[in-house]
C-alpha positions in Angstrom: 60.6 124.2 46.4 64.2 125.0 45.2 66.7 122.2 45.1 69.3 123.6 47.4 66.3 123.6 50.1 65.1 119.9 49.3 68.9 118.8 49.6 69.2 120.4 53.2 66.1 118.6 54.2 67.2 115.5 52.9 70.5 116.0 54.6 69.0 116.8 57.8 66.9 113.6 57.7 69.7 111.5 57.1 71.6 112.9 60.0 68.6 112.5 62.4 68.0 108.9 61.3 71.8 107.9 61.7 71.5 110.0 65.3 68.3 107.9 66.0 69.9 104.7 64.8 73.3 105.3 67.1 71.0 106.0 70.1 69.2 103.1 69.7 72.1 101.1 69.2 73.7 102.5 72.5 70.5 101.8 74.5 70.3 98.6 73.5 73.8 97.6 74.4 73.1 99.6 77.7 70.4 96.9 78.1 72.8 93.9 77.2 75.3 95.1 79.6 72.9 95.2 82.5 71.6 91.7 81.6 74.8 90.1 81.0 76.9 91.8 83.7 74.5 92.5 86.7 77.3 94.3 88.7 79.6 97.2 87.5 83.3 96.5 87.2 85.6 99.6 88.2 89.6 99.6 88.1 89.9 102.9 89.6 88.0 102.8 93.4 88.6 106.1 94.4 86.1 107.9 92.4 83.7 105.1 91.8 83.3 103.7 95.3 83.2 107.1 97.1 81.3 110.3 97.5 82.6 113.8 98.7 82.8 114.9 102.0 83.3 118.4 103.3 85.4 117.3 106.4 87.4 114.4 105.4 87.3 114.9 101.5 85.4 111.6 100.4 83.8 108.8 102.2 82.6 105.5 100.9 79.5 105.2 99.0 76.6 103.7 101.3 75.2 100.4 99.9 77.8 100.0 97.3 78.1 96.8 95.3 80.2 96.4 92.7 83.4 94.6 91.5 87.0 95.9 91.4 89.3 94.4 88.9 93.0 95.1 87.7 95.3 92.9 86.0 96.0 91.0 89.4 92.7 90.6 90.8 88.9 90.8 90.3 87.0 90.9 93.6 83.6 91.5 95.1 83.1 94.8 97.0 80.3 95.7 99.4 79.6 98.9 101.3 77.4 99.1 104.2 74.7 101.9 105.1 77.6 103.8 106.7 79.8 103.8 103.4 82.2 101.3 105.0 83.5 98.2 103.9 80.6 95.5 104.8 81.7 92.5 107.0 81.2 89.2 105.9 82.0 87.2 109.1 80.2 85.8 112.1 78.3 88.4 114.1 79.5 89.8 117.1 77.7 89.4 120.4 75.6 92.2 121.4 77.3 94.9 123.1 80.7 93.3 122.8 83.8 96.0 123.3 84.4 97.3 119.8 88.0 97.3 118.2 87.9 100.3 115.5 90.3 100.1 113.0 91.7 103.2 111.1 93.8 103.1 107.7 93.7 103.4 104.1 93.3 100.9 101.1 95.1 98.3 102.9 92.7 98.4 105.7 89.8 99.0 103.7 90.4 95.7 101.6 91.9 96.6 98.4 92.1 93.7 95.9 90.3 91.1 98.2 86.9 90.0 98.3 84.2 90.2 101.0 85.3 88.4 104.1 88.9 88.4 103.2 90.0 91.9 104.6 92.0 91.2 107.9 89.5 92.8 109.6 86.8 90.3 108.7 89.4 87.4 109.4 90.2 88.8 112.9 86.5 88.9 113.8 86.4 85.4 112.7 89.5 84.7 114.7 88.8 86.1 117.7 84.8 85.1 117.9 81.8 87.2 119.0 83.3 88.6 122.3 84.8 91.5 120.7 83.1 93.6 117.4 85.7 94.5 114.9 84.7 97.7 112.9 86.6 98.3 109.6 86.7 102.3 109.2 89.5 102.3 106.6 89.1 104.9 104.0 91.0 103.9 100.7 93.2 106.6 99.5 93.1 108.3 102.8 96.4 109.7 105.3 96.7 109.8 108.7 95.1 113.3 109.1 92.3 112.1 107.6 91.9 109.0 109.9 92.4 111.1 113.0 89.1 113.5 111.6 87.4 110.1 111.1 88.1 109.1 114.5 86.9 112.2 116.1 83.7 112.2 114.1 83.0 108.6 115.3 83.6 109.5 118.9 81.4 112.8 118.6 78.8 110.4 117.1 78.8 108.4 120.5 81.0 105.7 119.4 83.1 104.5 122.6 85.4 101.7 121.5 87.7 99.9 123.7 90.5 99.6 121.4 91.6 102.0 118.4 94.0 100.6 115.8 95.6 102.8 113.3 97.3 100.9 110.5 99.8 103.1 109.3 101.3 102.9 105.7 104.6 104.1 105.1 103.3 106.7 102.4 101.1 108.3 105.5 104.1 110.8 106.4 103.6 112.3 103.0 100.0 112.5 102.7 100.0 114.2 106.2 101.5 117.4 104.2 100.7 116.8 100.8 99.1 119.9 99.6 95.8 119.0 97.8 92.4 120.8 97.3 90.5 117.6 98.0 91.5 116.7 101.4 92.6 118.1 104.8 96.7 118.3 105.5 98.8 119.8 107.9 100.9 122.9 107.7 103.7 124.7 109.8 102.2 127.7 111.8 104.5 129.2 114.4 106.5 126.1 114.6 103.6 123.8 115.3 101.7 121.7 112.8 98.0 122.4 112.2 95.4 121.0 110.2 94.3 123.1 107.2 91.8 122.9 104.0 89.2 121.7 106.7 86.3 122.0 105.8 87.8 121.0 102.2 88.0 123.6 99.5 85.1 122.8 97.0 83.5 120.1 99.6 86.2 117.4 98.7 86.5 114.8 96.2 85.2 116.2 92.8 83.7 114.0 89.9 83.5 115.6 86.6 80.5 114.9 84.3 82.0 111.6 82.7 82.5 110.0 86.0 78.8 111.2 87.2 77.6 109.6 84.1 79.4 106.4 84.3 78.2 105.6 87.9 74.8 105.2 86.3 75.2 104.0 83.0 76.6 100.2 82.4 78.1 100.8 78.9 80.1 104.1 80.1 81.4 102.4 83.1 82.5 99.4 80.9 84.2 101.6 78.5 86.1 103.5 81.6 86.9 100.2 83.2 88.5 98.8 79.9 90.6 102.3 79.7 91.4 102.3 83.4 92.4 98.7 83.5 94.9 99.2 80.3 96.5 101.8 82.0 96.8 99.5 85.3 98.6 97.0 83.1 100.7 99.5 81.3 102.1 100.5 84.8 102.7 96.8 85.8 105.9 96.3 87.8 106.5 100.0 88.3 104.5 100.4 91.4 107.3 99.6 93.9 107.3 102.2 96.8 110.5 103.9 97.0 110.1 107.1 98.9 112.5 110.1 99.4 114.0 110.7 102.6 111.5 112.2 105.5 111.3 115.8 106.0 110.9 117.6 109.4 107.5 118.5 108.4 106.3 115.0 107.4 107.5 113.4 110.9 106.3 116.3 112.8 102.8 116.1 111.2 102.5 112.5 111.6 103.4 112.8 115.3 100.9 115.5 115.9 98.3 113.2 114.4 98.9 110.3 116.8 99.4 112.4 119.6 96.0 113.9 119.1 94.6 110.3 118.6 96.2 109.5 122.0 94.3 112.3 123.7 90.8 111.5 121.8 91.2 108.0 123.0 92.1 108.7 126.6 89.1 110.6 126.7 86.8 108.0 126.1 88.8 105.2 127.9 90.1 103.1 124.8 93.6 102.1 124.1 95.5 103.2 120.9 97.7 100.9 119.2 99.5 101.4 115.7 100.1 98.6 113.3 102.9 99.1 110.7 101.7 98.3 106.9 104.6 96.3 105.9 105.2 96.6 102.0 106.8 94.6 99.5 110.2 96.2 99.8 110.4 95.0 103.5 110.4 91.6 102.8 113.7 91.8 101.3 116.7 91.3 103.6 118.7 94.2 104.6 118.7 97.4 107.0 114.9 98.7 107.9 113.5 101.2 106.1 113.8 104.7 107.3 109.9 105.3 107.8 109.3 102.2 109.5 112.2 103.0 112.1 110.9 106.6 112.4 107.3 105.3 113.0 108.6 102.7 115.4 110.5 105.4 117.6 107.6 107.9 117.4 105.3 105.0 118.8 108.0 104.5 121.8 108.2 108.4 122.3 104.3 108.6 122.7 104.0 105.5 124.5 101.8 103.8 121.9 102.0 100.0 121.3 103.7 99.3 117.7 102.8 96.1 115.9 104.9 95.3 112.9 103.9 92.3 111.0 107.4 92.7 108.8 109.7 89.9 110.2 106.5 87.2 110.5 105.7 88.1 106.8 109.2 87.4 106.1 109.6 84.2 107.8 106.5 83.0 106.2 107.3 83.9 102.8 110.8 83.2 102.8 111.8 86.5 101.1 109.3 85.8 98.2 107.0 88.9 98.4 104.6 87.3 95.7 103.1 85.1 98.3 101.7 87.9 100.4 101.4 90.7 97.9 100.1 91.0 94.5 102.4 90.9 91.6 101.8 94.3 90.5 101.5 96.5 93.2 102.1 96.7 96.7 98.9 95.5 98.4 98.3 92.4 100.5 96.8 89.3 98.9 94.1 87.5 101.0 97.1 85.5 102.2 98.9 88.5 103.3 95.5 90.0 105.3 95.2 86.4 106.9 98.8 86.5 108.4 98.2 90.0 109.5 94.9 89.1 111.2 96.7 86.4 113.1 99.5 88.5 114.3 97.0 91.4 115.3 94.7 89.0 117.2 97.9 87.4 119.0 98.8 90.7 119.9 95.7 92.6 121.1 94.6 89.4 123.2 97.6 89.8 125.6 96.8 90.9 128.8 
């Protein structure tokens, strides 16, 4: 045997041994992490907690159980078999009328644990005489929520009340041209839903995200990276939107108008709740988007609930009481106050 051939075989053997050792080490770390951390932790819930949906863009993963953590919180998250945030409140009575809630991450329960979203608090507050259904979808806009409402009604749900929790950025979400979700465009001076079915089938996950959903080691590494990114953005999540465009206003109006019509067909009442933001806690003139939404609801005859003044009074212009330090979402105390106000408003004859 020639010396070069022998050296080559020795090198191959060493590489194989090193590769085997690395793989064995990774396997041991995977096993250790599964023993030490029975629940995976994620800092970015959009891909971690959702599956693609050809109509809406994405939907919650059914039977999910994981932890959601950033620099502000570390909470337990569960989804039911329908992919929606699981309730942990006293169950309603059989055949109790349904109050269906639609919204984005605020409604879904960003940053708060099981039993703490305002829908759970509301269920506990009003008792078993009403069945509160949380259909909030994190990252969604009003176009998607309109489509979710129509899906729910088509599946036979007949709610007594439908409550849309409208966030100021929903105006922009209605017309933002993204490939992974439906949006509205102007056609012959009318706002029309396009990209539905969604191009490519909805939210797309790369091979890394797919693997991380199964591997505890890779998801831990991704969690550390995403949490570091989140911390680097601390203090920069204040919402300061540009002036509203005509398309944004008309698209939001069209969505709400279609929701009114869909509710009328099943005898349901539609209500809109404004998502009060950190900036709304400061004294001064009302934000443009808050005024626009209130005016729109008045024009369409939709009852409008605005928690802003209640939150302001209770926090004494100190947003940290009801908002996380580094993003605009409500803490569990913020959810509690909003739940109390909604209970009072919707229980009025």
